[in-house]
C-alpha positions in Angstrom: -0.2 0.2 0.2 1.5 3.7 -1.1 1.8 6.2 1.6 -0.4 8.8 2.1 0.2 12.0 0.1 -1.0 15.0 2.3 -2.2 18.4 0.8 0.0 21.5 1.9 -1.4 24.6 1.4 1.0 27.7 1.3 0.3 31.0 1.6 2.6 34.0 1.6 2.8 37.1 -1.0 6.5 36.3 -1.4 6.8 34.0 -4.6 10.3 33.1 -3.8 8.8 31.3 -0.6 6.4 29.7 -2.2 8.4 28.2 -5.1 11.0 27.1 -2.8 8.7 25.5 -0.3 6.5 24.0 -2.7 10.0 22.9 -5.0 11.1 21.4 -1.5 8.1 20.0 -0.3 7.1 18.5 -3.7 10.4 16.6 -4.4 9.9 13.6 -2.1 6.3 12.7 -3.7 5.3 12.9 0.2 3.5 16.2 -0.3 0.7 17.8 -2.9 1.3 21.9 -2.2 -0.8 24.0 -3.9 0.5 27.6 -3.4 -1.3 31.1 -2.8 -0.1 34.3 -3.1 -2.9 36.3 -2.1 -4.9 35.0 1.5 -8.3 36.1 0.3 -8.0 33.5 -2.5 -6.1 31.2 -0.4 -9.4 31.5 2.3 -12.0 30.6 0.0 -9.9 28.0 -1.6 -8.9 25.9 1.5 -11.1 23.4 2.5 -10.9 20.4 4.9 -9.2 18.4 2.6 -5.9 20.3 3.2 -3.8 18.5 5.5 -2.4 21.5 6.7 -1.6 25.2 5.8 1.4 27.2 6.2 0.3 30.8 6.7 2.7 33.6 6.3 1.7 36.6 9.1 2.4 39.8 7.1 0.5 39.9 3.8 -0.6 43.2 2.1 -4.2 41.7 1.0 -5.0 40.3 4.0 -2.8 39.8 7.8 -2.2 35.9 8.5 -4.2 36.4 11.8 -7.2 37.4 9.9 -7.0 34.3 7.7 -6.6 31.9 10.1 -9.3 33.1 11.9 -11.6 32.6 8.7 -9.6 29.3 7.9 -10.3 27.8 11.6 -14.3 29.4 11.1 -14.6 26.8 8.5 -12.8 24.3 9.8 -11.8 24.0 13.2 -9.6 21.0 12.9 -7.6 22.5 10.1 -3.8 22.0 11.1 -2.0 25.6 10.7 1.5 26.7 11.4 2.2 30.7 11.1 5.3 31.6 9.2 6.9 34.9 10.1 9.8 37.0 9.7 8.4 39.3 12.4 7.3 37.3 15.2 6.5 39.3 18.7 5.4 37.8 21.6 1.8 39.1 21.1 1.6 37.3 17.9 2.5 34.1 18.3 0.0 34.3 21.5 -3.0 35.5 19.5 -2.1 33.3 16.9 -2.4 29.9 19.1 -5.2 31.4 20.7 -6.9 31.6 16.9 -6.2 27.8 16.8 -2.6 27.6 15.0 -0.9 24.7 15.9 3.0 26.3 15.6 5.1 28.5 13.9 7.7 28.7 12.1 10.3 32.0 12.1 11.5 33.3 8.8 14.1 32.9 7.3 14.0 29.0 7.9 16.8 27.5 9.8 16.8 25.4 7.0 14.5 23.5 4.7 14.9 20.0 6.4 13.7 21.8 9.7 10.6 23.2 8.0 9.3 19.4 6.3 10.6 18.0 10.1 8.1 20.8 11.7 5.1 19.5 8.7 5.9 16.3 9.7 5.8 17.0 13.6 2.4 19.0 12.9 0.7 16.0 10.5 1.8 13.5 13.4 -0.8 15.7 16.2 
């Protein structure tokens, strides 16, 4: 029996981040990655078929905390990991309160660490 292929949604306004994560996670065949550069579009598109969402906090069209709230409203069990280069304790605490499982600091320590975080969250 083949291993499960996880559906990953990545939401970030930086195309380089989207491309890098998509290529890295997609290379193993364990992840089917869909990217969104606009959080408004992502909120509408992400459904309960998505296993995990990687969601940037700072985006111009809608901030990640508002997007998180809307995603969790649609699917209270959605696994979401927040990503930010501008972490403040207030934002981290608010994202946990709104339903995020974890967060990643950008720039990433390594893409392997990002993948490990994704695997850890998927096991929860």
